[in-house]
N, C-alpha and C positions, 0 to 999 in steps of 0.2 A: 293435349300433353299429358304424358305419363307423369303421375305424382311420384313413382318411384325413382326416376331421374332426379327429381328435386331432392328426394331424400339421400339418394346416394352422392350427389354434388354436394349437398350440405354435410354430410357425413365426412367426406373427402376433405373439405375446407376445414372443418373442424380439427381433424386429424392433423392435416399439414399445419395449421396454426399451433397445435399443441405440441408437434415435433419441433418446430422452429423455436418454440418458446425453450422446450427443454434443452435443446442445443445451444441457444444464447446463455441458459443458465448455467450449463457445464463449461462453456466457455469463460463466463464471468467469475465462476468459482475457481477456474485454474488461474485467472489473472490475480485474483484474491490471494490465492496459494502463493503465487510467485512474488507477490508484494510483502507477503508475510516473512517468507524466506529471505528475501532481500533486506528485511528489516532486522532479521536475525544476524545477516552476513555484516551489516552496518554495525551492530553490537560488538560483534568479534572484532571488526577493524577498528573500531574506537577503542577497544581494551587493549589491542596489541599498539596502537598509537600511542594509548596513554603509558604503557609500560615501556615503549621505546623512548618516550620523552623522560621518564623518571630514570632508565638506565642512562640516558645521555648525561642528565643533571648529575647523577651520582659519580660519573666518571669525570665531569669538570669538577666537582668538588674534591674529587681524589687528585686531580693535576693541580688543583690551586692549593691544596695543603701541601703537595710535594713542593710546588713553586716556593710557598711561605717557608717550608723548612730549609730548602737551599739556600733561600735569603736571609735565612736566620732570624725570621720575624716570629713574634709570639702570636698565639691565638687571640691576645687581647689588642692586636695592633688594631687600631682605628679604621685606617684606609683597607686593611684586609677584611675587617667586618662589615664595613660599607659596602666593598665590592661583593661579597657573600649575601648579604641582605637583598642588594639589588638583583643580583642573580636569582635568589630564591623568589623574589616578588614576580620578575619576568618569567620565571618558569612556571609559577603558579597562575599566572594571567594567560599564558599560552595554554595551559592545561584547562583552565576553565573556558577560555575560547573555544578549543576544540570540543569540549564536552557540548557545550551550547550547540555548536554546529551539528554534530553527531546526534542531539536529541531532537534537533529541528528535522533533520533528515528522516529519522527513524519516525517522527510524527507525519511527515508527510507521506512515508510509505504505509504506514497504517491507515491514514485517511484514505489512501488509493484503495487500499484492500477493502475498507468498509465501502467505499464508493462503488467497487466492483460487485460486492455482494448485494447492495442495494439495486445495481443495475439489473442483475439477475433475478429479485424479485419483482422489479417494475416490469421485466420482460413476461414474466409468469402472468402478471395482472393484464397486461395489455394482450397477450394470447388468450386469455380468458374472455376479455371483453370483445375482441375480435370475433371470437368463436360464437359468442352470444349474438352479436350484430349478424354474423353470417346465417344464423339460425332465423333470427327476426326476418331479415332480407328475403332469404328462401321461402319463408312461409308467406310473405306479403307476394312475392313474385307467383307463387303456386296458387294463391287466392285470385290474382289477376287473370290465370290462364284457365283456371278450373271452372268448369261450367256450373251455373247454380241450379238448384232444384227446381226452379221456375223457367217455363219455357214460354 
């Protein structure tokens, strides 16, 4: 058997493995970029949600002040103060809960991006190992079919 065929076959296997690796690496990089973009969108959504909650609480406070004024109650009224205190605490609790949920979502997205980048690196290592294995196997096969110098 002609050793040139082994060399060409090995070269094509190595080239194919490297091309597949590059394609997988690009795919994983695209996934990582998408996850990073998703994280930024989540940050924006969290900020908008926070601002909406603050605006809603401000509107509630204004309404409560108007109702207090209509009912001719002073700001030192204990029931009014208790209602406002409970409302502030509930609002603060909801803001904190939403913030923690958003941070958790963002951290999951950051992890997914890092995982995708790591997968791309692993694909490159796997392709290099596969190519090296193909070279070694082709060398072994060539040795098996190539006649030796002693007849």
